[in-house]
C-alpha positions as CSV (number, residue, x, y, z in Angstrom):
1,M,-328.2,84.0,-165.6
2,S,-330.5,83.1,-162.6
3,E,-333.5,85.0,-161.1
4,L,-332.5,87.1,-158.2
5,T,-333.8,86.5,-154.9
6,T,-336.3,88.5,-153.2
7,G,-333.4,89.9,-150.5
8,E,-331.0,90.5,-153.8
9,R,-333.9,92.6,-155.7
10,A,-334.4,95.0,-152.4
11,E,-331.2,95.3,-152.5
12,L,-330.5,96.2,-155.6
13,E,-333.5,98.8,-155.2
14,A,-332.2,100.4,-152.5
15,L,-328.6,100.9,-154.2
16,R,-330.6,102.2,-157.2
17,A,-332.2,104.3,-155.7
18,R,-328.4,104.9,-153.0
19,V,-327.0,106.1,-156.9
20,A,-329.9,108.6,-157.7
21,E,-329.9,110.6,-154.5
22,L,-325.9,110.2,-155.6
23,E,-326.5,111.7,-158.6
24,R,-328.9,114.4,-157.2
25,E,-326.4,115.9,-154.8
26,R,-323.3,116.0,-157.3
27,V,-325.7,117.9,-159.7
28,E,-326.8,120.1,-156.9
29,Q,-322.6,120.1,-156.3
30,I,-321.9,121.2,-159.2
31,A,-324.7,124.2,-159.8
32,R,-323.6,125.8,-156.4
33,T,-320.4,125.4,-157.7
34,N,-320.2,127.1,-161.1
35,A,-321.7,130.2,-159.5
36,A,-319.2,130.5,-157.2
37,I,-316.8,130.8,-159.7
38,A,-319.1,132.5,-161.6
39,E,-319.4,134.9,-159.1
40,A,-315.5,135.1,-158.4
41,Q,-314.7,135.8,-162.2
42,E,-317.2,138.4,-162.1
43,R,-315.5,140.2,-159.4
44,A,-312.5,139.5,-160.7
45,Y,-313.8,141.2,-163.7
46,W,-314.3,144.6,-161.6
47,L,-311.4,144.7,-160.2
48,D,-309.0,144.1,-163.3
49,R,-311.5,146.7,-165.2
50,W,-310.8,149.4,-162.2
51,H,-307.1,148.3,-162.1
52,L,-307.0,147.2,-158.3
53,D,-304.6,145.1,-156.8
54,L,-306.0,143.4,-153.6
55,N,-302.7,142.5,-152.6
56,A,-301.1,145.6,-153.3
57,L,-304.3,147.8,-151.4
58,M,-303.6,145.4,-148.8
59,E,-300.5,145.8,-147.7
60,R,-299.9,150.1,-147.8
61,P,-300.6,151.3,-144.2
62,G,-303.8,151.3,-142.7
63,A,-305.1,148.8,-144.2
64,S,-305.8,146.9,-141.2
65,E,-307.4,149.3,-140.1
66,F,-309.3,149.8,-142.5
67,R,-310.5,146.0,-142.5
68,A,-311.4,146.5,-138.6
69,V,-313.7,150.2,-139.0
70,I,-315.3,148.0,-142.1
71,R,-316.0,144.7,-140.0
72,I,-317.5,147.2,-137.4
73,V,-320.0,149.1,-139.9
74,R,-320.6,146.2,-141.5
75,A,-322.3,144.6,-137.7
76,V,-323.8,147.3,-136.4
77,M,-325.9,147.9,-139.6
78,R,-326.7,143.6,-139.9
79,R,-327.9,144.6,-136.2
80,A,-330.5,147.3,-137.0
81,K,-331.7,145.2,-139.6
82,L,-332.0,142.7,-137.5
83,L,-333.8,145.4,-134.7
84,K,-335.2,146.5,-137.8
85,R,-337.1,142.5,-138.5
86,R,-338.0,142.3,-134.9
87,L,-339.9,145.1,-134.6
88,L,-342.1,144.8,-137.7
89,G,-341.8,141.7,-138.1
């Protein structure tokens, strides 16, 4: 096998660095995916344990109104927390 030129050696090192970077990104993505799956499994476990069928629950009359109320309450809570942080911070 012939010796590499300086340019080829530099290109090879750049490619190795890129591969290492992609491998780190892949490991991070796998960790995030595993965390998301674990969270979904946890939620599904409790829904099953409590015998809740969200699809059936959301088809009931008043479900969309209930979700709207929850969204409003969450928005108010977020703004209250933000205001608290601004006042105390």
